[in-house]
TORVORO-263618 format. One record per residue (C-alpha): residue number from 1; residue in three letters; x, y, z. Coordinates in steps of 0.05 Angstrom, whole numbers, plus 5000, padded with zeros to 4 digits. Each point is the difference from the previous one (the first is absolute). Layout:
BEGIN
{pt NUM 'ALA' {X Y Z}},
...
end
This chain:
BEGIN
{pt 1 'MET' {3624 2031 4251}},
{pt 2 'HIS' {4994 4956 5071}},
{pt 3 'PHE' {5064 4988 5045}},
{pt 4 'LYS' {5009 4950 5048}},
{pt 5 'LYS' {4997 5024 5073}},
{pt 6 'SER' {5066 4976 5035}},
{pt 7 'THR' {4999 4969 5065}},
{pt 8 'TRP' {5042 5008 5064}},
{pt 9 'LEU' {5046 4941 4981}},
{pt 10 'ASP' {5024 5039 4935}},
{pt 11 'SER' {5025 5054 5045}},
{pt 12 'LEU' {5077 5007 4981}},
{pt 13 'GLY' {5011 5028 5070}},
{pt 14 'LEU' {4969 4936 5033}},
{pt 15 'LYS' {5053 4953 4959}},
{pt 16 'ILE' {5058 5042 5017}},
{pt 17 'LEU' {4982 5008 5066}},
{pt 18 'LEU' {4988 4917 5001}},
{pt 19 'ALA' {5064 4995 4970}},
{pt 20 'TYR' {5036 5032 5057}},
{pt 21 'VAL' {4951 4962 5046}},
{pt 22 'VAL' {5024 4939 4980}},
{pt 23 'GLY' {5069 5017 4995}},
{pt 24 'ALA' {5005 5024 5069}},
{pt 25 'THR' {4968 4929 5031}},
{pt 26 'LEU' {5050 4962 4961}},
{pt 27 'SER' {5056 5052 5032}},
{pt 28 'ILE' {4969 4983 5074}},
{pt 29 'VAL' {4989 4924 4985}},
{pt 30 'LEU' {5075 4997 4976}},
{pt 31 'LEU' {5024 5050 5052}},
{pt 32 'ILE' {4968 4954 5054}},
{pt 33 'LEU' {5041 4942 4971}},
{pt 34 'VAL' {5061 5031 5001}},
{pt 35 'GLY' {4990 5026 5068}},
{pt 36 'ALA' {4985 4922 5030}},
{pt 37 'ILE' {5061 4976 4960}},
{pt 38 'VAL' {5043 5054 5025}},
{pt 39 'GLN' {4970 4998 5069}},
{pt 40 'ASP' {5011 4925 5001}},
{pt 41 'ARG' {5082 4996 4978}},
{pt 42 'LEU' {5013 5058 5050}},
{pt 43 'PRO' {5040 4956 5060}},
{pt 44 'GLY' {4988 5021 5067}},
{pt 45 'MET' {4937 5041 5000}},
{pt 46 'ASP' {4956 4954 5033}},
{pt 47 'LEU' {5039 4957 5056}},
{pt 48 'SER' {4936 4978 5035}},
{pt 49 'GLY' {4978 4962 4934}},
{pt 50 'ARG' {5075 4976 4991}},
{pt 51 'ALA' {4988 4976 5070}},
{pt 52 'ASN' {4932 4956 4984}},
{pt 53 'GLU' {5030 4981 4936}},
{pt 54 'LEU' {5073 4974 5039}},
{pt 55 'ALA' {4946 4965 5057}},
{pt 56 'ARG' {4965 4965 4937}},
{pt 57 'SER' {5065 4973 4976}},
{pt 58 'LEU' {5021 4959 5067}},
{pt 59 'ASP' {5008 4924 4998}},
{pt 60 'PHE' {4982 4962 5066}},
{pt 61 'ASP' {5013 4931 5028}},
{pt 62 'THR' {4964 4950 5027}},
{pt 63 'HIS' {4990 5036 5066}},
{pt 64 'ASP' {4971 5066 4968}},
{pt 65 'ARG' {5069 5043 5004}},
{pt 66 'PRO' {5030 5044 4961}},
{pt 67 'ILE' {5063 4967 4958}},
{pt 68 'GLY' {5013 5044 4946}},
{pt 69 'LEU' {4971 5035 4939}},
{pt 70 'HIS' {4983 4947 4937}},
{pt 71 'ALA' {5022 5031 4930}},
{pt 72 'SER' {4969 5067 4979}},
{pt 73 'SER' {5016 5054 4957}},
{pt 74 'ALA' {4971 5053 5042}},
{pt 75 'HIS' {5048 4975 5061}},
{pt 76 'PRO' {5054 4959 4971}},
{pt 77 'ALA' {5052 4974 5057}},
{pt 78 'TRP' {5063 5028 4970}},
{pt 79 'ILE' {4980 5070 5010}},
{pt 80 'TYR' {4995 4997 5076}},
{pt 81 'ASP' {5077 4957 4994}},
{pt 82 'SER' {5025 5054 4951}},
{pt 83 'LEU' {4975 5064 5021}},
{pt 84 'ARG' {4997 4983 5073}},
{pt 85 'ASP' {5018 5065 5035}},
{pt 86 'GLU' {4946 5037 4956}},
{pt 87 'THR' {4948 4949 5010}},
{pt 88 'ALA' {4977 4949 5044}},
{pt 89 'TYR' {4939 4962 5037}},
{pt 90 'ARG' {4978 4961 5060}},
{pt 91 'VAL' {4948 4955 5027}},
{pt 92 'LEU' {4972 5014 5070}},
{pt 93 'ASP' {4956 4955 5029}},
{pt 94 'GLU' {4942 5022 5049}},
{pt 95 'HIS' {5044 5020 5056}},
{pt 96 'GLY' {5056 5041 4960}},
{pt 97 'LYS' {5054 4942 4993}},
{pt 98 'ILE' {5033 4990 4938}},
{pt 99 'VAL' {4988 4941 4962}},
{pt 100 'LEU' {5020 5014 4939}},
{pt 101 'ALA' {5051 5056 4968}},
{pt 102 'SER' {5046 5020 4940}},
{pt 103 'PRO' {5078 5028 5006}},
{pt 104 'GLY' {4996 5067 5026}},
{pt 105 'THR' {4944 5003 5055}},
{pt 106 'HIS' {5048 4983 5065}},
{pt 107 'ASP' {5004 5071 5018}},
{pt 108 'TRP' {4926 5022 4986}},
{pt 109 'PRO' {4966 5038 5057}},
{pt 110 'ASP' {4928 4969 5035}},
{pt 111 'THR' {4945 5016 4955}},
{pt 112 'THR' {4949 4948 5023}},
{pt 113 'GLY' {4932 5025 4988}},
{pt 114 'LEU' {5023 5055 4954}},
{pt 115 'SER' {4967 5003 4929}},
{pt 116 'ASP' {5046 5045 4974}},
{pt 117 'PHE' {5068 5022 5033}},
{pt 118 'GLU' {5059 5029 4987}},
{pt 119 'PHE' {5070 4997 5027}},
{pt 120 'SER' {5073 5023 4987}},
{pt 121 'ARG' {5064 4947 4997}},
{pt 122 'ASN' {5068 5031 4982}},
{pt 123 'GLY' {4974 5064 4988}},
{pt 124 'GLN' {4944 4980 4948}},
{pt 125 'PRO' {4936 5011 5004}},
{pt 126 'TYR' {4954 4933 4991}},
{pt 127 'ASP' {4922 4996 4988}},
{pt 128 'GLY' {4965 4939 5025}},
{pt 129 'ALA' {4935 4965 4996}},
{pt 130 'THR' {4961 4942 5036}},
{pt 131 'ALA' {4948 4955 4977}},
{pt 132 'VAL' {4964 4954 5042}},
{pt 133 'LEU' {4984 4930 4975}},
{pt 134 'THR' {4952 4953 5034}},
{pt 135 'ARG' {5015 4924 4982}},
{pt 136 'ASN' {4959 4944 5031}},
{pt 137 'GLY' {4990 5034 5064}},
{pt 138 'LYS' {5067 5025 5005}},
{pt 139 'THR' {5028 5078 4993}},
{pt 140 'TRP' {5056 5027 4963}},
{pt 141 'HIS' {5031 5066 4989}},
{pt 142 'VAL' {5027 5008 4935}},
{pt 143 'GLN' {5054 5060 5000}},
{pt 144 'ILE' {5040 5029 4944}},
{pt 145 'ALA' {5047 5053 4991}},
{pt 146 'VAL' {5038 5044 4954}},
{pt 147 'SER' {5046 5058 5000}},
{pt 148 'SER' {4987 5062 4976}},
{pt 149 'ARG' {5053 5000 4952}},
{pt 150 'ILE' {4989 4938 4961}},
{pt 151 'ILE' {4927 5030 4984}},
{pt 152 'GLU' {5036 5070 4980}},
{pt 153 'PHE' {5044 4970 4962}},
{pt 154 'LEU' {4948 4952 4964}},
{pt 155 'HIS' {4960 5058 4988}},
{pt 156 'GLN' {5044 5049 4960}},
{pt 157 'GLU' {5044 4942 4960}},
{pt 158 'PHE' {4941 4959 4991}},
{pt 159 'ALA' {4920 5035 5015}},
{pt 160 'VAL' {5020 5066 4984}},
{pt 161 'PRO' {5031 4980 4923}},
{pt 162 'PHE' {4941 4953 4995}},
{pt 163 'ILE' {4949 5056 5016}},
{pt 164 'LYS' {5034 5051 4951}},
{pt 165 'ARG' {5001 4943 4945}},
{pt 166 'GLY' {4925 4983 5016}},
{pt 167 'ILE' {4979 5076 4999}},
{pt 168 'ILE' {5035 5006 4929}},
{pt 169 'THR' {4971 4940 4969}},
{pt 170 'PHE' {4927 5024 5029}},
{pt 171 'SER' {5004 5070 4972}},
{pt 172 'LEU' {5022 4969 4933}},
{pt 173 'VAL' {4940 4950 5005}},
{pt 174 'LEU' {4952 5062 5025}},
{pt 175 'LEU' {5015 5042 4941}},
{pt 176 'PHE' {4995 4937 4947}},
{pt 177 'VAL' {4935 4987 5032}},
{pt 178 'PHE' {4971 5074 5002}},
{pt 179 'GLY' {5030 5009 4929}},
{pt 180 'LEU' {4968 4940 4975}},
{pt 181 'CYS' {4931 5016 5026}},
{pt 182 'THR' {5008 5068 4974}},
{pt 183 'TYR' {5015 4984 4933}},
{pt 184 'VAL' {4947 4948 4992}},
{pt 185 'SER' {4950 5041 5031}},
{pt 186 'LEU' {5020 5057 4966}},
{pt 187 'ARG' {4995 4966 4932}},
{pt 188 'TYR' {4934 4968 5014}},
{pt 189 'SER' {4975 5061 5016}},
{pt 190 'LEU' {5014 5045 4940}},
{pt 191 'LYS' {4995 4950 4946}},
{pt 192 'PRO' {4932 5036 4990}},
{pt 193 'LEU' {5033 5062 4994}},
{pt 194 'ARG' {5048 4978 4951}},
{pt 195 'ARG' {4946 4977 4958}},
{pt 196 'ALA' {4961 5063 5008}},
{pt 197 'SER' {5068 5037 4971}},
{pt 198 'LEU' {5001 4960 4942}},
{pt 199 'ALA' {4924 4997 4984}},
{pt 200 'ALA' {5008 5080 5005}},
{pt 201 'ALA' {5066 5004 4953}},
{pt 202 'ALA' {4961 4967 4959}},
{pt 203 'ILE' {4946 5049 4987}},
{pt 204 'SER' {5002 5037 4939}},
{pt 205 'PRO' {4955 5037 4954}},
{pt 206 'GLN' {4979 4949 4967}},
{pt 207 'ALA' {4977 4968 5058}},
{pt 208 'LEU' {4965 5041 5042}},
{pt 209 'GLY' {4959 4962 5031}},
{pt 210 'LYS' {5039 4958 5039}},
{pt 211 'ARG' {4990 5004 5077}},
{pt 212 'LEU' {5051 4974 5061}},
{pt 213 'GLN' {4970 4949 5029}},
{pt 214 'THR' {4995 5001 5076}},
{pt 215 'ASP' {4992 4926 5015}},
{pt 216 'ARG' {5046 4978 5062}},
{pt 217 'VAL' {5043 5069 4999}},
{pt 218 'PRO' {5013 5025 5064}},
{pt 219 'ALA' {4946 5045 5036}},
{pt 220 'GLU' {5049 5054 5005}},
{pt 221 'ILE' {5003 5005 4925}},
{pt 222 'VAL' {4926 4996 4981}},
{pt 223 'PRO' {4984 5068 5002}},
{pt 224 'LEU' {5060 5020 4958}},
{pt 225 'LEU' {4974 4948 4941}},
{pt 226 'HIS' {4942 5030 5005}},
{pt 227 'SER' {5020 5069 4988}},
{pt 228 'PHE' {5035 4983 4946}},
{pt 229 'ASN' {4938 4963 4968}},
{pt 230 'GLN' {4960 5050 5010}},
{pt 231 'ALA' {5052 5056 4965}},
{pt 232 'LEU' {5006 4944 4939}},
{pt 233 'ASP' {4924 5007 5001}},
{pt 234 'ARG' {5007 5078 4992}},
{pt 235 'LEU' {5055 4987 4949}},
{pt 236 'GLU' {4965 4947 4962}},
{pt 237 'ASN' {4944 5046 4996}},
{pt 238 'GLY' {5031 5063 4979}},
{pt 239 'TYR' {5038 4955 4942}},
{pt 240 'ARG' {4936 4975 4981}},
{pt 241 'VAL' {4975 5070 4990}},
{pt 242 'GLN' {5060 5029 4969}},
{pt 243 'GLN' {4998 4935 4957}},
{pt 244 'ASP' {4927 5012 4975}},
{pt 245 'PHE' {4999 5072 4997}},
{pt 246 'LEU' {5064 5000 4947}},
{pt 247 'ALA' {4962 4938 4960}},
{pt 248 'GLN' {4935 5046 4998}},
{pt 249 'ALA' {5033 5060 4985}},
{pt 250 'ALA' {5045 4969 4940}},
{pt 251 'HIS' {4937 4974 4973}},
{pt 252 'GLU' {4958 5065 5007}},
{pt 253 'LEU' {5052 5036 4959}},
{pt 254 'LYS' {5008 4948 4947}},
{pt 255 'THR' {4925 5019 4977}},
{pt 256 'PRO' {5013 5071 4989}},
{pt 257 'LEU' {5071 4993 4971}},
{pt 258 'THR' {4968 4964 4946}},
{pt 259 'LEU' {4947 5048 4979}},
{pt 260 'LEU' {5053 5052 5007}},
{pt 261 'ARG' {5042 4960 4950}},
{pt 262 'ALA' {4932 5006 4957}},
{pt 263 'GLU' {4987 5072 5005}},
{pt 264 'VAL' {5078 5015 4981}},
{pt 265 'GLU' {4995 4951 4944}},
{pt 266 'LEU' {4948 5033 4973}},
{pt 267 'MET' {5004 5077 5018}},
{pt 268 'GLU' {5020 5041 4932}},
{pt 269 'ALA' {5070 5023 5023}},
{pt 270 'ASP' {5073 5010 4980}},
{pt 271 'ALA' {5025 4927 4993}},
{pt 272 'ALA' {5070 5020 5041}},
{pt 273 'LEU' {4949 5022 5059}},
{pt 274 'ARG' {4950 4937 4988}},
{pt 275 'ASN' {5060 4947 5006}},
{pt 276 'ALA' {5030 5035 5062}},
{pt 277 'LEU' {4939 5001 5034}},
{pt 278 'LEU' {4989 4929 4984}},
{pt 279 'ALA' {5076 4983 5022}},
{pt 280 'HIS' {4980 5030 5061}},
{pt 281 'ILE' {4933 4968 5015}},
{pt 282 'GLU' {5040 4928 4982}},
{pt 283 'HIS' {5041 5018 5055}},
{pt 284 'LEU' {4952 5005 5043}},
{pt 285 'ALA' {4960 4942 4979}},
{pt 286 'ARG' {5070 4957 5006}},
{pt 287 'HIS' {5007 5030 5078}},
{pt 288 'VAL' {4929 4970 5014}},
{pt 289 'GLN' {5012 4943 4966}},
{pt 290 'GLN' {5059 4983 5044}},
{pt 291 'LEU' {4966 5024 5066}},
{pt 292 'LEU' {4953 4951 4982}},
{pt 293 'LEU' {5045 4952 4996}},
{pt 294 'LEU' {5035 5019 5061}},
{pt 295 'ALA' {4938 4989 5036}},
{pt 296 'GLU' {4994 4932 4974}},
{pt 297 'ALA' {5068 4978 5006}},
{pt 298 'SER' {4998 5021 5073}},
{pt 299 'GLU' {4938 4953 5019}},
{pt 300 'LEU' {5020 4929 5013}},
{pt 301 'LEU' {4935 4973 4992}},
{pt 302 'SER' {4998 5017 4930}},
{pt 303 'TYR' {5052 4951 4978}},
{pt 304 'HIS' {4986 4937 4966}},
{pt 305 'PHE' {5060 4954 5006}},
{pt 306 'THR' {5013 4946 4942}},
{pt 307 'ASP' {5051 4961 4958}},
{pt 308 'VAL' {5032 5052 4951}},
{pt 309 'ASP' {5041 4987 4943}},
{pt 310 'ALA' {5067 5053 5007}},
{pt 311 'GLY' {5021 4999 4934}},
{pt 312 'THR' {4924 5021 4971}},
{pt 313 'ALA' {4992 5051 5049}},
{pt 314 'VAL' {5060 5032 4983}},
{pt 315 'GLN' {4984 4989 4925}},
{pt 316 'ASP' {4927 5038 5012}},
{pt 317 'ALA' {5034 5061 5034}},
{pt 318 'VAL' {5048 5004 4945}},
{pt 319 'GLN' {4943 5002 4947}},
{pt 320 'PHE' {4954 5045 5038}},
{pt 321 'LEU' {5065 5051 4995}},
{pt 322 'GLU' {5027 4986 4936}},
{pt 323 'LYS' {4976 5066 4975}},
{pt 324 'ILE' {5030 5046 5051}},
{pt 325 'ALA' {5068 4965 4995}},
{pt 326 'ALA' {4997 5003 4926}},
{pt 327 'ASP' {4982 5072 5006}},
{pt 328 'ALA' {5066 5011 5048}},
{pt 329 'ARG' {5041 4955 4953}},
{pt 330 'VAL' {5016 4955 5060}},
{pt 331 'GLY' {5006 4923 4990}},
{pt 332 'ILE' {4975 4950 5038}},
{pt 333 'VAL' {5040 4937 5016}},
{pt 334 'ILE' {4976 4940 5044}},
{pt 335 'THR' {5045 4938 5033}},
{pt 336 'GLY' {4977 4952 5031}},
{pt 337 'PRO' {5003 4917 5013}},
{pt 338 'ALA' {4988 4956 4949}},
{pt 339 'VAL' {4952 4963 5046}},
{pt 340 'PRO' {4927 5039 5017}},
{pt 341 'VAL' {4998 5035 5050}},
{pt 342 'ARG' {4938 5000 5052}},
{pt 343 'TRP' {4988 5050 5054}},
{pt 344 'ARG' {4938 5006 5053}},
{pt 345 'ALA' {4972 5068 4984}},
{pt 346 'ASP' {4943 5039 4994}},
{pt 347 'ARG' {4998 5009 4919}},
{pt 348 'GLY' {4981 5073 4993}},
{pt 349 'ALA' {5040 5022 5060}},
{pt 350 'LEU' {5066 4969 4965}},
{pt 351 'PHE' {4982 5030 4935}},
{pt 352 'THR' {4987 5067 5035}},
{pt 353 'LEU' {5070 4989 5040}},
{pt 354 'LEU' {5046 4980 4930}},
{pt 355 'LYS' {4963 5049 4954}},
{pt 356 'ASN' {5018 5055 5062}},
{pt 357 'LEU' {5066 4980 5002}},
{pt 358 'ILE' {5014 4987 4916}},
{pt 359 'GLU' {4969 5072 4990}},
{pt 360 'ASN' {5048 5032 5056}},
{pt 361 'ALA' {5064 4972 4968}},
{pt 362 'ILE' {4970 5021 4931}},
{pt 363 'GLN' {4984 5074 5026}},
{pt 364 'HIS' {5066 4997 5014}},
{pt 365 'ALA' {5051 4978 4960}},
{pt 366 'PRO' {5028 5032 4939}},
{pt 367 'ALA' {4988 4996 4928}},
{pt 368 'GLY' {5040 4941 4967}},
{pt 369 'THR' {5007 4962 5068}},
{pt 370 'GLU' {4953 4939 5022}},
{pt 371 'VAL' {4966 4976 5060}},
{pt 372 'ARG' {5017 4936 5022}},
{pt 373 'ILE' {4954 4952 5036}},
{pt 374 'SER' {5029 4939 5027}},
{pt 375 'ILE' {4951 4944 5030}},
{pt 376 'ILE' {5028 4959 5063}},
{pt 377 'SER' {4978 4947 5036}},
{pt 378 'ASP' {4983 5039 5062}},
{pt 379 'GLY' {4991 5074 4969}},
{pt 380 'ILE' {5008 5039 4945}},
{pt 381 'ARG' {5052 5056 4987}},
{pt 382 'ILE' {4986 5067 4953}},
{pt 383 'ARG' {5059 5033 4979}},
{pt 384 'ASP' {5012 5074 4956}},
{pt 385 'TRP' {5056 5034 4971}},
{pt 386 'GLY' {4976 5068 5024}},
{pt 387 'PRO' {5033 5054 5051}},
{pt 388 'GLY' {4982 4959 5057}},
{pt 389 'VAL' {4986 5038 5067}},
{pt 390 'GLU' {5048 5034 5057}},
{pt 391 'THR' {5018 4945 5057}},
{pt 392 'THR' {4956 5043 5046}},
{pt 393 'GLN' {4941 4998 4957}},
{pt 394 'LEU' {4991 4915 4996}},
{pt 395 'PRO' {4961 4998 5063}},
{pt 396 'LEU' {4956 5064 4968}},
{pt 397 'LEU' {4979 4953 4944}},
{pt 398 'PHE' {4935 4961 5032}},
{pt 399 'ILE' {4973 5065 5039}},
{pt 400 'ARG' {4938 5025 4966}},
{pt 401 'PHE' {4998 5053 4949}},
{pt 402 'TRP' {5080 5006 4998}},
{pt 403 'ARG' {5019 5013 4931}},
{pt 404 'GLY' {5070 4985 4967}},
{pt 405 'ALA' {5035 5066 4967}},
{pt 406 'HIS' {5014 4958 4934}},
{pt 407 'ARG' {4935 4974 4979}},
{pt 408 'ARG' {4966 5013 4939}},
{pt 409 'ASP' {4921 5009 5012}},
{pt 410 'LEU' {4964 5031 5055}},
{pt 411 'GLY' {4982 4945 5039}},
{pt 412 'ALA' {4972 4996 5077}},
{pt 413 'GLY' {5056 4976 5040}},
{pt 414 'LEU' {4955 4940 5019}},
{pt 415 'GLY' {5024 4943 4958}},
{pt 416 'LEU' {5065 4974 5046}},
{pt 417 'ALA' {4950 5015 5057}},
{pt 418 'ILE' {4949 4952 4967}},
{pt 419 'CYS' {5045 4946 4993}},
{pt 420 'GLN' {5024 5008 5072}},
{pt 421 'GLU' {4924 4980 5027}},
{pt 422 'ILE' {4993 4947 4944}},
{pt 423 'VAL' {5075 4973 5022}},
{pt 424 'ARG' {4983 5003 5073}},
{pt 425 'ALA' {4922 4965 4989}},
{pt 426 'HIS' {5041 4943 4974}},
{pt 427 'GLY' {5053 4994 5048}},
{pt 428 'TRP' {5061 5013 4944}},
{pt 429 'SER' {5047 5055 5014}},
{pt 430 'ILE' {5018 5052 4952}},
{pt 431 'ALA' {5071 5049 5002}},
{pt 432 'ALA' {5042 5047 4950}},
{pt 433 'ASP' {5061 4998 4988}},
{pt 434 'HIS' {5054 5032 4959}},
{pt 435 'ALA' {5011 4965 4940}},
{pt 436 'HIS' {5062 5044 4963}},
{pt 437 'PRO' {4973 5025 4959}},
{pt 438 'GLY' {4923 5009 5013}},
{pt 439 'LEU' {4956 4964 5051}},
{pt 440 'ALA' {4985 4935 5013}},
{pt 441 'VAL' {4936 4981 5039}},
{pt 442 'THR' {4982 4930 5030}},
{pt 443 'VAL' {4943 4961 5032}},
{pt 444 'SER' {5030 4933 5039}},
{pt 445 'GLY' {4971 4954 5050}},
{pt 446 'ILE' {4946 4967 4943}},
{pt 447 'GLN' {4993 4933 5015}},
{pt 448 'GLU' {4996 4957 4931}},
{pt 449 'ARG' {4946 4957 5001}},
end
């Protein structure tokens, strides 16, 4: 059987790796975004940048002298009025003369020419930075200073809680992204495995010709499916050899038994001895016939399905068994719906199924009782009023060569096994249960036509 060669794109490991790479990439992008947001929201971390922003916020008069700050969300004027002991700014000309200052700069040290500076006031350290602004040929030095305690306060009360919430949020998003990517990838990658599993579960002795497909299956699993298909090849071959041997052996035995029966019938011997020999030959012939039926019932290709009238099929089987029932003094009662019921089945196999079930019930029914056959739309139920079987023996009824203890004749123990093969081939189900008294066998799952 030809199998499609897998490519590296079908590798399960590659797909899982790609899922994690995508998840990691998304995580890095999210980390960069969160980091950028956190850095932008942490106050006092970059005084040089804030000094440059302050310089761009200056307003000038007609003589190009700074006179104040224009409205800005980054540097609102109320901050420098309300927090004059914590932060302040001033503007110096190129000679170091103060031309504009907010409250709180009166005791600043001389920091002319310093881009970054530090000083202490009333025991509190301050950090500062200077930005140089050139406008229309004039140079201005814009300085800003912030106390360390206000920065620490803002960090502990605002920045740190914000960072914590950001980390928690990022972690949850990270888990969700990784989980979603892994789930989608594995669900997509393992879908062929689920199809292969369902296909393997559908393989039965009646469908040994089926094989597991390897199209779009992960490359790591393809060798396993190849090995499984090779094992199925060996099983199918062994099963065919066994079935062929069984059928050929049964055929080869029929002719010698026929000749042996003719010789016994013509032999000049005691009638009792002759009858005993004929009974043994009949028993062997029955075994051979049931082996042939079993081999045929196990071969799905031998079935030819058509619409069959259930009532007619039951009547045919009952007529065939009338003499056996009369000899056993067992009555047969048929019940069913008033309208005809039609089933999709192989006519010959259905006759064998009904004959075996009814005959089995007759052989176990006491004299003077009846066998009741109930036809329903989706099945049939056959019950006797015999001794039944033990609960532990119910699973053994359909095993080949198992025989009940109360059977009248010397059956081969293959009748119910043949019934089970026929039922499986049709896609039906068969089960036996206690009827109190007696035993009931039910065939169900039959679709009405």
